[in-house]
N, C-alpha and C positions, 0 to 999 in steps of 0.2 A: 566497627563495620556491621556487626550483627544487629545492634540496636537501630542503626540507620536503615538497614534493609527492611525492618518492620515498622518504619515510621509512617505517619499519616500520608505523606506524598507517595510512598511506595504502595500502600494499600489502595490509594486512589488510582494509581497507575494500573494496578491489577484489575480494578473494576472497569477501567477503560479498555483494557485488553480483553476482558470477557465480553463486553459489548461489541467490540470490533470484530472479534473472531466469530461471534454468533451471527452478526450481520453478514460477514463475508460468506459464511457457510450457506445461508439461505438465499443470497443474491448472486454469489460468484465474485464479489468485489467489495472493497470498503475497509478492510483491516488497516492498511497503511494510512489511508486518509483520516480515519477516525482516531487511531492512536496518535499519529503525528500531530493532527490538528488539535485534539483536546488536550493531550499532554503538553504540547508546546504552548498552547494558549494559557494553561494553568501553571506553566513553569515547573513542571514536575521533573524534567531532566533536560540536559543539553541536546541540541539537534543531532549531532553525530552519534551520541549514545542511543537516542531514540531510534534513529535509522538502523543502527546495528541490531537493536533489540527487535524491531519490526521484521527485519529480514529473517532472523532465526525463528520468530513466532510464525511468520507466514509460511516458512518451509515446513514447520511442524503441522500447521493447519492443513496444508496441501497433502501431506503424507497421510493424514487421518481421513481427509475428505475424498481422496482419489480411489482407494481400493474398491474394486467392483464397478468402476465407472469408466475404465479406459476405452471401452467399446463405443463410448459417446464422443470421443475426441475426433477433431478434424485435423488430421496429421499434415495435410497440405498447407493449411493456414498456419499451423504451429511451426512448421519448418521455416516458412518464409519470414514469420515474425521473429523467430529466434536468431536468424542470421543478422538481423539488424539490432536486436536487443542486446546481445552479449558485449560487443565492442563498445556500444554507446554506454552501457552500464559501467564498464571499466573506466571510461572517460569521466563519467559522473562522479564516481568514488574519488578519483584524483582531484577533481574540481572542488568537491566538498571539503577535502582536507585543506586546500589552499584558501577557500573562502572563509572557513571557520577560523583560521588563524589571522587573516588579513582584513576581511570584510564581513564581520559577524552581522552588522545591521543589514547589509545587502542580502546575506543568506536568509535572514528572517523575513525580509521583504519578498524574496523569491519563494520561500516556503508558503507564505500567506497567499501569494498569487496562484501557486500550484494548487493549494487547497480550495480556493474559490473556483478555479477552473474545474477541479474534480467535482465540487458540489454542483456546478452548472451541468457538467456532463452526465451526472446521475439523473438530474431532473429532466433534461431535454433529451429524450431518446431519439437517436438519429433516424431519419426515414430510411426504410429498406432500399438497398441499392438494386439496380436492374440485373438480377442474376448474381452468379458467383463473382466476387471481386478478383482482380488479377493479383499475382504474387507481389507486385511492386507496392501495392497499397498496404499489404500486410507487413512488408519490409519497412516501409516508412513509419507505420504505427509502432513497429518494434524498436526502431531507432529512437523515436520520441519517448516511448515507454522505458527504454533502457536508460536514457539520460535522466528521466525523472526517478527511476529506481536507484541509480547510482548516487544522486544527490540526496534524495529524501526517502528512499524505499517506497516510492509511489508510482509503480509501473502501471497502475490501473487506468487512469483517465484516457490516455490515447488508445489503449487496447480495448477498453470497454466500448468506446465510441465506434471503433472499427468493427468489432465483432457483432455488436447489436444492429449494424446495418445489413448484416448478411441474412440470407434466407436459410437459416439453420434452426433446428429445434432449440428451445430454451435450455434443455439439458446439454446439448452440444456446445452452446455458447458458454454456459456456466462452467462446465468441466474443462473446456479448452482454455478458458481464462485461468482457472485454478492451476492447470498444468503449466502454463506460461509463467505464472507467479512463482511456482516451485523452481523453475529454471532460473528466474531472476533472483529469487531469494538465495538459492544455493550459490550461484555465481557471485552475488554481492557479498555474502558472508565470507567466502574465500578471499575476495579482494580486500574487504574490511579487515580481516585478520592479518593479511600481509602488510596493511598500512598501520597496524597497531591500534585499530579502533575497537577491537574486542578485548577490552581489559578485564580485570578480575571482577569489577563491579557490574559490568554489562553481563558477564557470564552468570554471576550470581542472581542478578535480576531475571535473567532468562530462565534459570532453574526454578525460580519461584513462579514465573508467569506461564511456563510450559504446561503444568498440570491444569491451570486455570483455562488456558487456551484450548487444550484437548477436551476438557469437559464441556466448554462452550460450543466447540465444534460438534461433539456428539449430541448435545442438546439441540443444535440447529438442524442436524440431520433427522433427529427423531421427533422433535417438537417445533416444526415451523410455525411462525406466528399467524394468528387468524386475521391478518391484515393484508389487504391487497398490495401487490408490489408497488403500485403507483403511490399508495399512501406512505410506504417505507421510503420511497425515493424523495417524497416531499419533506419528510422529517429529516433525512440525511442532508438534503440540500440546505434547509434552513440552518441546521446546526453548523455544518461545515462552512457555509458562506459567512455566517456571523463570526466564527473563529478566524477564518482566513482574513477577513477585513480588519478584525481587531489586531491581528499580527502585523498587517501592513501599516495600520495607523500607528502602532507603537514603534515600528522600524523607521518610518520616514523621518521623524525628528532626530533620531540617532545618526542618520546619514550626514547630517550637517553640524554635528558637534565634534 
């Protein structure tokens, strides 16, 4: 077990974790999509193990990024989204356990589609809505984000689309998203643990990845990149779309074998 944990795939996974946590710190989203997408595309770990690992890392990332930023949060939007997010997240975790056992190719196809959707949502910033959105729209985005979170620890795309349509400051959007990801990650970790998805290997991987993620988060807060956010969006879109499409292409033949 010790030699396996320091193998090339694990070291590669730690590098992906560093990139994902840094990106999420400077943009407010991206950890789940980058880690799930790149690690799944390279076959570094099974989907359930990656989803459990991403949940724990996302929670740690949020706890490091949020101190001193709570005054930026939009509590009205967070409450409405959370009401939809938590029950949908629980349903997603249960569905993941079923699909992983009975329909692994379908699970890979769905993951690929979710990553492509996430890449597109990063590139195409939604037009601002006419004033503050009602609670129902935040609830619906929470339901969609919760289902994505339960299945793949990818709560980001629906919530990112919803929040970036609002007439909020970028800091309010960023930290409100990070706070919702903390709720999602904490709830999902509890559910995954109750389903037996947090085994010894996942926990050991998390122990290795947590310091990497914390350092990357601190680096993102202190040293944001000298690249316009639009440029970062384009890079993330290209990488995630390519990985998502490759996952889907690999899964389709397996559905008919």
